[in-house]
One Martini backbone bead per residue (centre of mass of N, CA, C, O) as a GRO file, in nm:
protein
  525
    1MET     BB    1   0.472   1.545   0.671
    2ARG     BB    2   0.497   1.702   0.333
    3SER     BB    3   0.247   1.538   0.158
    4VAL     BB    4   0.110   1.318  -0.054
    5ARG     BB    5  -0.098   1.091   0.058
    6ARG     BB    6  -0.246   0.778   0.027
    7PRO     BB    7  -0.544   0.851   0.081
    8ILE     BB    8  -0.570   1.005  -0.187
    9LEU     BB    9  -0.511   0.759  -0.365
   10VAL     BB   10  -0.744   0.585  -0.258
   11ALA     BB   11  -0.970   0.778  -0.339
   12LEU     BB   12  -0.913   0.764  -0.638
   13ALA     BB   13  -0.949   0.461  -0.672
   14LEU     BB   14  -1.261   0.479  -0.588
   15PHE     BB   15  -1.350   0.738  -0.797
   16PHE     BB   16  -1.194   0.662  -1.085
   17ILE     BB   17  -1.501   0.626  -1.220
   18ILE     BB   18  -1.667   0.673  -1.535
   19ALA     BB   19  -1.950   0.755  -1.685
   20GLY     BB   20  -2.003   0.685  -2.044
   21SER     BB   21  -1.950   0.762  -2.384
   22PHE     BB   22  -1.876   0.686  -2.711
   23GLY     BB   23  -1.710   0.910  -2.964
   24LEU     BB   24  -1.463   0.748  -3.050
   25ARG     BB   25  -1.215   0.568  -3.178
   26ALA     BB   26  -1.047   0.309  -3.107
   27GLN     BB   27  -0.710   0.244  -3.002
   28THR     BB   28  -0.374   0.100  -3.043
   29ASN     BB   29  -0.204   0.331  -3.017
   30PRO     BB   30  -0.053   0.564  -2.875
   31PRO     BB   31  -0.044   0.868  -2.804
   32ASP     BB   32   0.101   1.123  -2.977
   33ASP     BB   33   0.123   1.316  -2.696
   34LEU     BB   34   0.254   1.157  -2.458
   35ASP     BB   35   0.529   1.284  -2.401
   36ALA     BB   36   0.416   1.572  -2.346
   37TYR     BB   37   0.219   1.488  -2.117
   38VAL     BB   38   0.424   1.367  -1.922
   39ALA     BB   39   0.597   1.621  -1.888
   40LYS     BB   40   0.369   1.801  -1.779
   41ALA     BB   41   0.285   1.621  -1.539
   42MET     BB   42   0.562   1.602  -1.396
   43LYS     BB   43   0.569   1.907  -1.343
   44GLU     BB   44   0.304   1.940  -1.186
   45PHE     BB   45   0.416   1.704  -0.954
   46GLU     BB   46   0.729   1.687  -0.927
   47VAL     BB   47   0.835   1.433  -1.087
   48PRO     BB   48   1.118   1.271  -1.182
   49GLY     BB   49   0.986   0.966  -1.257
   50ALA     BB   50   0.890   0.732  -1.525
   51ALA     BB   51   0.691   0.444  -1.632
   52ILE     BB   52   0.571   0.271  -1.938
   53ALA     BB   53   0.313   0.031  -2.031
   54ILE     BB   54   0.176  -0.122  -2.336
   55VAL     BB   55  -0.090  -0.358  -2.402
   56LYS     BB   56  -0.197  -0.501  -2.735
   57ASP     BB   57  -0.296  -0.788  -2.851
   58GLY     BB   58  -0.010  -0.920  -2.723
   59GLN     BB   59   0.139  -0.642  -2.752
   60VAL     BB   60   0.412  -0.424  -2.719
   61VAL     BB   61   0.366  -0.075  -2.775
   62LEU     BB   62   0.494   0.014  -2.488
   63ALA     BB   63   0.834   0.094  -2.340
   64LYS     BB   64   0.900   0.357  -2.107
   65GLY     BB   65   1.094   0.631  -2.006
   66TYR     BB   66   1.109   0.910  -1.757
   67GLY     BB   67   1.345   1.093  -1.659
   68VAL     BB   68   1.467   1.041  -1.330
   69ARG     BB   69   1.578   0.842  -1.069
   70ARG     BB   70   1.742   1.098  -0.933
   71LEU     BB   71   1.789   1.363  -0.772
   72GLY     BB   72   2.099   1.494  -0.897
   73ASP     BB   73   2.084   1.270  -1.128
   74PRO     BB   74   2.128   1.185  -1.477
   75ALA     BB   75   1.994   0.929  -1.460
   76THR     BB   76   1.776   0.754  -1.649
   77VAL     BB   77   1.470   0.649  -1.732
   78ASP     BB   78   1.368   0.320  -1.826
   79ALA     BB   79   1.219   0.017  -1.910
   80ARG     BB   80   1.443  -0.115  -1.672
   81THR     BB   81   1.355   0.040  -1.442
   82VAL     BB   82   1.334   0.007  -1.094
   83PHE     BB   83   1.044  -0.050  -0.894
   84GLN     BB   84   0.827  -0.020  -0.645
   85ILE     BB   85   0.498  -0.198  -0.643
   86ALA     BB   86   0.380  -0.308  -0.401
   87SER     BB   87   0.043  -0.399  -0.412
   88ASN     BB   88   0.100  -0.543  -0.689
   89THR     BB   89   0.189  -0.809  -0.546
   90LYS     BB   90  -0.081  -0.958  -0.480
   91ALA     BB   91  -0.125  -1.095  -0.758
   92PHE     BB   92   0.117  -1.288  -0.725
   93THR     BB   93   0.019  -1.440  -0.478
   94ALA     BB   94  -0.240  -1.545  -0.613
   95ALA     BB   95  -0.095  -1.694  -0.839
   96ALA     BB   96   0.068  -1.887  -0.669
   97LEU     BB   97  -0.189  -2.027  -0.552
   98ALA     BB   98  -0.307  -2.113  -0.827
   99ILE     BB   99  -0.085  -2.311  -0.893
  100LEU     BB  100  -0.152  -2.499  -0.649
  101VAL     BB  101  -0.437  -2.559  -0.736
  102ASP     BB  102  -0.358  -2.699  -1.003
  103GLU     BB  103  -0.172  -2.919  -0.824
  104GLY     BB  104  -0.344  -3.001  -0.558
  105LYS     BB  105  -0.225  -2.845  -0.280
  106LEU     BB  106  -0.491  -2.667  -0.297
  107ARG     BB  107  -0.769  -2.466  -0.189
  108TRP     BB  108  -0.956  -2.195  -0.162
  109ASP     BB  109  -1.144  -2.339   0.084
  110ASP     BB  110  -0.930  -2.372   0.268
  111LEU     BB  111  -0.818  -2.388   0.571
  112VAL     BB  112  -0.575  -2.229   0.727
  113ILE     BB  113  -0.520  -2.432   0.973
  114ASN     BB  114  -0.441  -2.669   0.774
  115HIS     BB  115  -0.153  -2.511   0.711
  116LEU     BB  116  -0.169  -2.317   0.991
  117PRO     BB  117  -0.209  -2.429   1.305
  118TRP     BB  118  -0.114  -2.157   1.466
  119PHE     BB  119  -0.330  -1.986   1.363
  120GLN     BB  120  -0.467  -1.667   1.509
  121LEU     BB  121  -0.744  -1.499   1.609
  122TYR     BB  122  -0.947  -1.334   1.821
  123ASP     BB  123  -1.167  -1.511   1.689
  124PRO     BB  124  -1.239  -1.837   1.699
  125TYR     BB  125  -1.433  -1.860   1.463
  126VAL     BB  126  -1.253  -1.733   1.247
  127THR     BB  127  -1.022  -1.921   1.274
  128ARG     BB  128  -1.191  -2.177   1.182
  129GLU     BB  129  -1.315  -2.032   0.893
  130LEU     BB  130  -1.072  -1.938   0.755
  131THR     BB  131  -0.965  -1.884   0.431
  132VAL     BB  132  -0.777  -1.837   0.158
  133THR     BB  133  -0.962  -1.633   0.034
  134ASP     BB  134  -0.982  -1.445   0.282
  135LEU     BB  135  -0.679  -1.347   0.263
  136LEU     BB  136  -0.755  -1.186  -0.036
  137THR     BB  137  -1.053  -1.001   0.042
  138HIS     BB  138  -1.104  -0.799   0.286
  139ARG     BB  139  -1.319  -0.976   0.520
  140SER     BB  140  -1.235  -1.054   0.835
  141GLY     BB  141  -1.279  -0.775   1.041
  142LEU     BB  142  -1.059  -0.608   1.011
  143GLY     BB  143  -0.924  -0.318   1.003
  144LEU     BB  144  -0.787  -0.064   0.856
  145GLY     BB  145  -0.462  -0.159   0.856
  146ALA     BB  146  -0.434  -0.373   1.064
  147GLY     BB  147  -0.108  -0.424   1.189
  148ASP     BB  148   0.111  -0.259   1.023
  149LEU     BB  149   0.319  -0.199   1.264
  150LEU     BB  150   0.448  -0.487   1.253
  151TRP     BB  151   0.608  -0.419   0.963
  152PHE     BB  152   0.663  -0.121   0.973
  153HIS     BB  153   0.982  -0.080   1.029
  154SER     BB  154   1.045  -0.369   1.135
  155ASP     BB  155   1.185  -0.680   1.304
  156TYR     BB  156   0.965  -0.858   1.230
  157GLY     BB  157   0.866  -1.152   1.136
  158ARG     BB  158   0.623  -1.311   0.971
  159GLU     BB  159   0.534  -1.519   1.198
  160GLU     BB  160   0.528  -1.317   1.430
  161ILE     BB  161   0.314  -1.131   1.315
  162LEU     BB  162   0.087  -1.351   1.298
  163LYS     BB  163   0.095  -1.424   1.613
  164ARG     BB  164  -0.022  -1.117   1.691
  165LEU     BB  165  -0.324  -1.120   1.570
  166ARG     BB  166  -0.477  -1.232   1.827
  167TYR     BB  167  -0.481  -0.920   1.964
  168ILE     BB  168  -0.673  -0.814   1.741
  169LYS     BB  169  -0.950  -0.646   1.714
  170PRO     BB  170  -1.233  -0.627   1.563
  171ALA     BB  171  -1.444  -0.407   1.352
  172SER     BB  172  -1.606  -0.655   1.245
  173SER     BB  173  -1.769  -0.892   1.101
  174PHE     BB  174  -1.753  -1.165   0.931
  175ARG     BB  175  -1.789  -1.088   0.598
  176SER     BB  176  -1.932  -0.778   0.608
  177ARG     BB  177  -1.663  -0.612   0.538
  178TYR     BB  178  -1.457  -0.378   0.386
  179ALA     BB  179  -1.087  -0.398   0.459
  180TYR     BB  180  -0.795  -0.310   0.407
  181ASP     BB  181  -0.511  -0.543   0.394
  182ASN     BB  182  -0.182  -0.700   0.469
  183VAL     BB  183  -0.138  -0.931   0.680
  184LEU     BB  184  -0.294  -1.165   0.519
  185TYR     BB  185  -0.080  -1.180   0.293
  186ILE     BB  186   0.132  -1.308   0.469
  187ALA     BB  187  -0.028  -1.565   0.513
  188ALA     BB  188  -0.051  -1.645   0.217
  189GLY     BB  189   0.254  -1.675   0.180
  190GLN     BB  190   0.284  -1.907   0.409
  191ILE     BB  191   0.136  -2.129   0.252
  192ILE     BB  192   0.372  -2.213   0.058
  193PRO     BB  193   0.576  -2.350   0.255
  194ALA     BB  194   0.361  -2.545   0.368
  195ALA     BB  195   0.315  -2.685   0.065
  196THR     BB  196   0.643  -2.684  -0.052
  197GLY     BB  197   0.915  -2.573   0.121
  198LYS     BB  198   0.902  -2.283   0.001
  199SER     BB  199   0.942  -1.975  -0.033
  200TRP     BB  200   0.787  -1.717  -0.158
  201ASP     BB  201   1.031  -1.596  -0.304
  202ASP     BB  202   1.122  -1.860  -0.462
  203PHE     BB  203   0.853  -1.921  -0.598
  204VAL     BB  204   0.808  -1.661  -0.768
  205LYS     BB  205   1.070  -1.685  -0.919
  206GLU     BB  206   1.041  -1.980  -1.044
  207ARG     BB  207   0.711  -1.962  -1.131
  208ILE     BB  208   0.720  -1.655  -1.259
  209PHE     BB  209   0.967  -1.484  -1.344
  210THR     BB  210   1.116  -1.694  -1.523
  211PRO     BB  211   0.890  -1.781  -1.728
  212LEU     BB  212   0.850  -1.453  -1.801
  213GLY     BB  213   1.123  -1.293  -1.813
  214MET     BB  214   1.180  -1.146  -1.513
  215THR     BB  215   1.502  -1.047  -1.468
  216SER     BB  216   1.462  -0.769  -1.274
  217THR     BB  217   1.289  -0.917  -1.064
  218ASN     BB  218   1.209  -0.887  -0.715
  219THR     BB  219   1.176  -0.908  -0.324
  220SER     BB  220   1.434  -0.700  -0.260
  221ILE     BB  221   1.628  -0.418  -0.189
  222ARG     BB  222   1.883  -0.592  -0.090
  223LEU     BB  223   1.958  -0.675  -0.404
  224PHE     BB  224   2.083  -0.418  -0.443
  225HIS     BB  225   2.326  -0.222  -0.627
  226PRO     BB  226   2.551  -0.014  -0.704
  227GLY     BB  227   2.438   0.109  -1.020
  228ASP     BB  228   2.167   0.033  -1.051
  229ASN     BB  229   1.853   0.019  -1.224
  230VAL     BB  230   1.721   0.248  -0.994
  231ALA     BB  231   1.465   0.392  -0.824
  232SER     BB  232   1.400   0.662  -0.626
  233PRO     BB  233   1.252   0.799  -0.371
  234HIS     BB  234   0.991   1.063  -0.329
  235MET     BB  235   0.933   1.364  -0.127
  236LYS     BB  236   0.767   1.600   0.050
  237LEU     BB  237   0.958   1.856   0.224
  238ASP     BB  238   0.887   2.162   0.298
  239GLY     BB  239   0.791   2.187  -0.026
  240THR     BB  240   1.012   1.974  -0.117
  241MET     BB  241   1.157   1.764  -0.334
  242GLN     BB  242   1.285   1.452  -0.211
  243VAL     BB  243   1.485   1.218  -0.106
  244ALA     BB  244   1.404   0.892   0.006
  245LEU     BB  245   1.363   0.639   0.203
  246PRO     BB  246   1.316   0.315   0.162
  247ASP     BB  247   1.102   0.074   0.205
  248THR     BB  248   1.109  -0.205   0.420
  249VAL     BB  249   0.911  -0.525   0.327
  250GLU     BB  250   0.995  -0.832   0.376
  251ASN     BB  251   0.788  -0.908   0.613
  252ALA     BB  252   0.559  -0.815   0.371
  253ALA     BB  253   0.600  -0.934   0.080
  254PRO     BB  254   0.316  -1.060  -0.021
  255ALA     BB  255   0.194  -0.746  -0.012
  256GLY     BB  256   0.479  -0.536  -0.118
  257ALA     BB  257   0.806  -0.632  -0.236
  258ILE     BB  258   0.812  -0.580  -0.527
  259ASN     BB  259   1.045  -0.539  -0.803
  260SER     BB  260   1.012  -0.351  -1.110
  261ASN     BB  261   0.930  -0.311  -1.466
  262ALA     BB  262   0.799  -0.239  -1.764
  263THR     BB  263   0.896  -0.495  -1.919
  264ASP     BB  264   0.819  -0.716  -1.710
  265LEU     BB  265   0.515  -0.626  -1.678
  266ALA     BB  266   0.429  -0.679  -1.966
  267ASN     BB  267   0.447  -0.985  -1.938
  268TRP     BB  268   0.239  -1.013  -1.710
  269VAL     BB  269   0.000  -0.883  -1.871
  270ARG     BB  270  -0.013  -1.081  -2.107
  271VAL     BB  271  -0.088  -1.333  -1.931
  272GLN     BB  272  -0.342  -1.221  -1.812
  273LEU     BB  273  -0.493  -1.160  -2.092
  274ASP     BB  274  -0.428  -1.493  -2.153
  275SER     BB  275  -0.521  -1.678  -1.906
  276GLY     BB  276  -0.199  -1.786  -1.846
  277ARG     BB  277  -0.056  -1.775  -2.113
  278ILE     BB  278   0.264  -1.788  -2.252
  279ASP     BB  279   0.222  -2.005  -2.480
  280ALA     BB  280   0.120  -2.259  -2.684
  281GLY     BB  281   0.256  -2.482  -2.455
  282LYS     BB  282   0.225  -2.268  -2.201
  283ARG     BB  283   0.151  -2.223  -1.845
  284LEU     BB  284   0.096  -2.065  -1.543
  285PHE     BB  285  -0.220  -2.094  -1.558
  286SER     BB  286  -0.531  -2.162  -1.569
  287ALA     BB  287  -0.833  -2.058  -1.688
  288ASN     BB  288  -0.982  -2.111  -1.424
  289ARG     BB  289  -0.800  -1.944  -1.244
  290ALA     BB  290  -0.836  -1.679  -1.388
  291ARG     BB  291  -1.133  -1.647  -1.325
  292GLU     BB  292  -1.113  -1.669  -1.014
  293MET     BB  293  -0.930  -1.410  -0.970
  294TRP     BB  294  -1.179  -1.234  -1.120
  295ALA     BB  295  -1.378  -1.299  -0.901
  296PRO     BB  296  -1.607  -1.192  -0.705
  297GLN     BB  297  -1.609  -1.127  -0.331
  298THR     BB  298  -1.608  -0.806  -0.256
  299ILE     BB  299  -1.778  -0.537  -0.156
  300LEU     BB  300  -1.746  -0.205  -0.238
  301PRO     BB  301  -1.778   0.096  -0.147
  302ILE     BB  302  -1.976   0.381  -0.274
  303GLY     BB  303  -1.899   0.696  -0.294
  304THR     BB  304  -1.890   1.042  -0.282
  305PRO     BB  305  -1.758   1.257  -0.463
  306PRO     BB  306  -1.591   1.521  -0.477
  307PRO     BB  307  -1.632   1.824  -0.619
  308SER     BB  308  -1.356   1.802  -0.794
  309LEU     BB  309  -1.504   1.501  -0.885
  310ALA     BB  310  -1.747   1.535  -1.043
  311GLY     BB  311  -1.917   1.234  -1.161
  312LEU     BB  312  -1.789   1.011  -0.992
  313SER     BB  313  -1.917   0.679  -1.069
  314PRO     BB  314  -1.959   0.353  -1.014
  315ASN     BB  315  -2.141   0.065  -1.092
  316PHE     BB  316  -1.889  -0.097  -0.975
  317SER     BB  317  -1.722  -0.250  -0.670
  318LEU     BB  318  -1.450  -0.490  -0.638
  319TYR     BB  319  -1.313  -0.785  -0.489
  320ALA     BB  320  -1.086  -1.025  -0.538
  321ARG     BB  321  -0.786  -1.194  -0.617
  322GLY     BB  322  -0.563  -0.933  -0.610
  323TRP     BB  323  -0.812  -0.769  -0.732
  324MET     BB  324  -0.982  -0.512  -0.892
  325LEU     BB  325  -1.326  -0.426  -0.976
  326ARG     BB  326  -1.445  -0.228  -1.251
  327GLU     BB  327  -1.596   0.066  -1.402
  328TYR     BB  328  -1.533   0.215  -1.739
  329LYS     BB  329  -1.715   0.330  -1.970
  330GLY     BB  330  -1.853   0.021  -1.985
  331ARG     BB  331  -1.595  -0.117  -1.865
  332LYS     BB  332  -1.405  -0.371  -1.751
  333ILE     BB  333  -1.187  -0.350  -1.464
  334VAL     BB  334  -0.853  -0.467  -1.396
  335THR     BB  335  -0.698  -0.378  -1.077
  336HIS     BB  336  -0.404  -0.201  -0.928
  337SER     BB  337  -0.229  -0.055  -0.662
  338GLY     BB  338   0.069   0.127  -0.542
  339GLY     BB  339   0.221   0.219  -0.205
  340LEU     BB  340   0.506   0.395  -0.107
  341THR     BB  341   0.753   0.565  -0.017
  342GLY     BB  342   0.788   0.733  -0.315
  343MET     BB  343   0.574   0.516  -0.443
  344THR     BB  344   0.387   0.459  -0.757
  345SER     BB  345   0.116   0.239  -0.891
  346ARG     BB  346  -0.024   0.085  -1.205
  347VAL     BB  347  -0.250  -0.185  -1.289
  348LEU     BB  348  -0.431  -0.220  -1.605
  349LEU     BB  349  -0.726  -0.398  -1.725
  350VAL     BB  350  -0.896  -0.480  -2.049
  351PRO     BB  351  -1.011  -0.768  -2.147
  352GLU     BB  352  -1.199  -0.714  -2.404
  353MET     BB  353  -0.937  -0.544  -2.536
  354LYS     BB  354  -0.648  -0.639  -2.463
  355LEU     BB  355  -0.563  -0.435  -2.230
  356GLY     BB  356  -0.257  -0.281  -2.092
  357ILE     BB  357  -0.142  -0.092  -1.797
  358VAL     BB  358   0.166   0.070  -1.694
  359VAL     BB  359   0.255   0.266  -1.396
  360LEU     BB  360   0.556   0.433  -1.284
  361THR     BB  361   0.666   0.604  -0.979
  362ASN     BB  362   0.903   0.836  -0.775
  363ALA     BB  363   0.628   0.947  -0.626
  364GLY     BB  364   0.370   1.070  -0.391
  365THR     BB  365   0.145   1.086  -0.643
  366PRO     BB  366  -0.122   1.110  -0.895
  367LEU     BB  367   0.024   1.054  -1.166
  368PHE     BB  368  -0.045   0.759  -1.226
  369GLU     BB  369  -0.347   0.822  -1.284
  370ALA     BB  370  -0.329   1.029  -1.500
  371LEU     BB  371  -0.179   0.844  -1.708
  372THR     BB  372  -0.367   0.603  -1.718
  373TYR     BB  373  -0.631   0.766  -1.814
  374ARG     BB  374  -0.520   0.897  -2.060
  375ILE     BB  375  -0.461   0.626  -2.208
  376LEU     BB  376  -0.742   0.501  -2.183
  377ASP     BB  377  -0.907   0.705  -2.333
  378HIS     BB  378  -0.772   0.665  -2.598
  379HIS     BB  379  -0.837   0.353  -2.634
  380LEU     BB  380  -1.152   0.410  -2.609
  381GLY     BB  381  -1.228   0.677  -2.781
  382VAL     BB  382  -1.223   0.937  -2.597
  383ALA     BB  383  -1.235   1.224  -2.473
  384PRO     BB  384  -1.001   1.402  -2.339
  385THR     BB  385  -0.854   1.441  -2.017
  386ASP     BB  386  -0.689   1.654  -1.780
  387TRP     BB  387  -0.594   1.478  -1.522
  388ALA     BB  388  -0.358   1.638  -1.400
  389ALA     BB  389  -0.523   1.890  -1.334
  390VAL     BB  390  -0.748   1.760  -1.165
  391LEU     BB  391  -0.559   1.615  -0.951
  392ALA     BB  392  -0.406   1.864  -0.857
  393ALA     BB  393  -0.652   2.009  -0.741
  394PHE     BB  394  -0.732   1.789  -0.546
  395SER     BB  395  -0.470   1.792  -0.380
  396ARG     BB  396  -0.481   2.088  -0.291
  397GLN     BB  397  -0.749   2.063  -0.138
  398ALA     BB  398  -0.661   1.844   0.061
  399ASP     BB  399  -0.433   2.009   0.190
  400SER     BB  400  -0.603   2.246   0.278
  401SER     BB  401  -0.799   2.090   0.462
  402ALA     BB  402  -0.580   1.979   0.653
  403ALA     BB  403  -0.470   2.252   0.740
  404ALA     BB  404  -0.738   2.352   0.868
  405VAL     BB  405  -0.760   2.139   1.086
  406GLU     BB  406  -0.487   2.201   1.227
  407LEU     BB  407  -0.547   2.498   1.292
  408THR     BB  408  -0.803   2.451   1.465
  409ARG     BB  409  -0.659   2.279   1.673
  410ALA     BB  410  -0.440   2.490   1.752
  411GLU     BB  411  -0.647   2.716   1.849
  412GLY     BB  412  -0.763   2.504   2.083
  413ARG     BB  413  -0.518   2.511   2.242
  414ALA     BB  414  -0.372   2.475   2.570
  415VAL     BB  415  -0.091   2.657   2.608
  416ASP     BB  416  -0.095   2.687   2.947
  417SER     BB  417  -0.061   2.407   2.992
  418LYS     BB  418   0.027   2.116   3.191
  419PRO     BB  419   0.161   1.863   3.315
  420SER     BB  420   0.076   1.654   3.581
  421LEU     BB  421   0.372   1.557   3.557
  422PRO     BB  422   0.668   1.487   3.580
  423LEU     BB  423   0.860   1.382   3.325
  424GLU     BB  424   0.985   1.121   3.472
  425LYS     BB  425   0.690   0.980   3.500
  426TYR     BB  426   0.674   0.897   3.184
  427ALA     BB  427   0.891   0.718   3.214
  428GLY     BB  428   0.937   0.400   3.041
  429ARG     BB  429   0.763   0.096   3.012
  430TYR     BB  430   0.555  -0.032   2.745
  431ASN     BB  431   0.247  -0.221   2.659
  432ASP     BB  432   0.120  -0.402   2.377
  433ALA     BB  433  -0.039  -0.678   2.285
  434TRP     BB  434   0.039  -0.663   1.965
  435TYR     BB  435   0.314  -0.506   1.941
  436GLY     BB  436   0.441  -0.429   2.232
  437ASP     BB  437   0.706  -0.229   2.294
  438ALA     BB  438   0.769   0.081   2.469
  439THR     BB  439   0.966   0.382   2.512
  440ILE     BB  440   1.058   0.630   2.777
  441ASN     BB  441   1.295   0.887   2.785
  442LEU     BB  442   1.519   1.089   2.970
  443GLU     BB  443   1.688   1.334   2.762
  444ASN     BB  444   1.817   1.624   2.833
  445GLY     BB  445   1.514   1.702   2.951
  446LYS     BB  446   1.380   1.498   2.737
  447LEU     BB  447   1.145   1.320   2.563
  448VAL     BB  448   1.179   0.980   2.439
  449PHE     BB  449   1.038   0.788   2.172
  450ARG     BB  450   0.997   0.414   2.138
  451LEU     BB  451   0.972   0.158   1.916
  452SER     BB  452   1.126  -0.132   1.983
  453ARG     BB  453   1.066  -0.288   1.680
  454SER     BB  454   1.118   0.021   1.540
  455PRO     BB  455   1.387   0.201   1.462
  456GLU     BB  456   1.253   0.456   1.317
  457PHE     BB  457   1.081   0.503   1.592
  458VAL     BB  458   1.203   0.811   1.678
  459GLY     BB  459   1.087   1.047   1.925
  460ASP     BB  460   1.018   1.375   2.009
  461LEU     BB  461   0.864   1.509   2.294
  462GLU     BB  462   0.603   1.745   2.277
  463HIS     BB  463   0.424   1.963   2.431
  464TYR     BB  464   0.081   2.037   2.397
  465GLN     BB  465  -0.144   1.927   2.625
  466TYR     BB  466  -0.145   1.841   2.921
  467ASP     BB  467  -0.122   1.476   2.848
  468THR     BB  468  -0.012   1.582   2.564
  469PHE     BB  469   0.191   1.473   2.296
  470LYS     BB  470   0.439   1.517   2.036
  471ALA     BB  471   0.568   1.307   1.789
  472ARG     BB  472   0.887   1.370   1.643
  473TRP     BB  473   1.021   1.218   1.401
  474ARG     BB  474   1.341   1.175   1.280
  475SER     BB  475   1.192   1.037   1.055
  476ARG     BB  476   1.028   1.203   0.788
  477ASN     BB  477   0.860   0.949   0.671
  478LEU     BB  478   0.687   0.993   0.917
  479GLU     BB  479   0.400   1.016   1.116
  480ASP     BB  480   0.299   1.206   1.333
  481ALA     BB  481   0.221   1.189   1.694
  482PHE     BB  482   0.006   1.142   1.936
  483VAL     BB  483   0.065   1.137   2.302
  484TYR     BB  484  -0.152   0.996   2.552
  485PHE     BB  485  -0.268   1.024   2.895
  486ALA     BB  486  -0.385   0.827   3.166
  487LEU     BB  487  -0.508   0.846   3.495
  488LYS     BB  488  -0.519   0.765   3.806
  489PRO     BB  489  -0.635   0.850   4.116
  490ASN     BB  490  -0.318   0.848   4.225
  491GLY     BB  491  -0.149   0.965   3.952
  492SER     BB  492  -0.091   0.738   3.783
  493ILE     BB  493  -0.041   0.555   3.505
  494ASP     BB  494  -0.262   0.381   3.296
  495THR     BB  495  -0.240   0.505   2.989
  496MET     BB  496  -0.129   0.485   2.637
  497LYS     BB  497  -0.188   0.682   2.348
  498MET     BB  498  -0.259   0.720   1.986
  499ALA     BB  499  -0.230   0.964   1.707
  500ALA     BB  500  -0.259   1.116   1.432
  501VAL     BB  501  -0.208   1.437   1.316
  502SER     BB  502  -0.284   1.387   1.032
  503PRO     BB  503  -0.557   1.348   0.815
  504LEU     BB  504  -0.344   1.210   0.583
  505ALA     BB  505  -0.272   0.964   0.711
  506ASP     BB  506  -0.186   0.665   0.675
  507PHE     BB  507  -0.324   0.358   0.763
  508SER     BB  508  -0.047   0.223   0.854
  509PHE     BB  509  -0.079   0.440   1.089
  510ASP     BB  510  -0.213   0.250   1.353
  511TYR     BB  511  -0.222   0.405   1.636
  512GLN     BB  512  -0.533   0.380   1.736
  513ASP     BB  513  -0.484   0.058   1.826
  514LEU     BB  514  -0.325   0.146   2.061
  515LEU     BB  515  -0.255   0.004   2.408
  516PHE     BB  516  -0.084   0.125   2.668
  517THR     BB  517   0.100  -0.012   2.948
  518PRO     BB  518   0.264  -0.018   3.216
  519VAL     BB  519   0.576  -0.157   3.321
  520PRO     BB  520   0.686  -0.294   3.582
  521GLU     BB  521   0.939  -0.280   3.778
  522GLN     BB  522   1.197  -0.467   3.856
  523PRO     BB  523   1.333  -0.593   4.114
  524ARG     BB  524   1.619  -0.577   4.263
  525LYS     BB  525   1.875  -0.816   4.364
   0.00000   0.00000   0.00000
């Protein structure tokens, strides 16, 4: 894949907090030059479409679309064009649980196994002690993105995914370290049917979308129909921005499957900024629950920004329940980002200013960050920074650095080496304890690799060096992988492992956690 990948976006989310002083008067209305700036920034990043909503003092001061929904199609983006909002879904899952806390159907410190008795992690102690809050706060001990291949383009169901978590070894001790994960938000979503008898999807629709008038918002791209006002994802392939296949993530829906638009999300932001109040006589959740969802739970590490973003350093960085808490120019920020293939988004709240910003884009670039902080600077009354130029330079440098790594690796490759075994000896069925099966077949004289439960993961194996091959996935949405073998003393295959080829591969391509062993052929009867 030749694109700006989500690790760049994650790095920006971690570093894009700047200490500074206020020099101009804070503003209520959007920037006068916003339309021109959006057009310039979209051109800089080659993004086809975007949508923006701004809420200030309980009023929607802007809800607007820019560009087109799909390259090659004249249909324009408007305030009701639907985008995948990815991990911005997590705040909705937290809110759904908060509603149940208000109703007395659960508590934040309930043990997960009291609601899901079959739930089990690798460490029995963690299984016994894991609480509902732990599901939402990225501190379980699992590694970054651990288990994402269980849901990413797979046909595993939600409960089956969770039952396989018991085989994933922890990367750290319980509650000792922040590591972003998606799989435990699936578990958080499964608490809802356990407590109510309704699926996560039905509950958020009935208890959140409908009361807030989010009439275009849903939980599955399978609900879209031809001609619907929906943005298509885009990504760069071979240097050209192209339409991409959308990620289907219904099996991880509580972590990232909501689809929404600027108008609907403005309603969501208004309620968040008003501590759960819908109107004078009705609430989505209580003020107590609102405070609890924004209460710090997990400390996030604060790294040193790269030279191209010199001076970026937050005074604090924390994760709450479904939200990140940060500081920007002396203000507390409550925020989250979202990213799937060809879709990126940001929801950002400044509670003390009653300010909310939503930015949705249909390409995997940092445009969403550039627009968010350009708008935020304006409303804070500080001198504007051309964030589009800054982040474009950062992205080019990241791509250049990754290309240099790959070039160095290629130059050190033993091009004259050969596999230790005839190709047919690598063919067969392999099993990993947590993922399941993979197969390698010899087809027309070449090896073809398949992850058995993930239909998109079909790759042609090209010999790289020694007993290492490179899997080039036929679906170019996916990150290519090294597939390498270790042999036993007798020359038979002992293990097969994987690793992402690109240094920029997203953490959801958690190939490095897989350990496959050959499955002996069953004797024919």
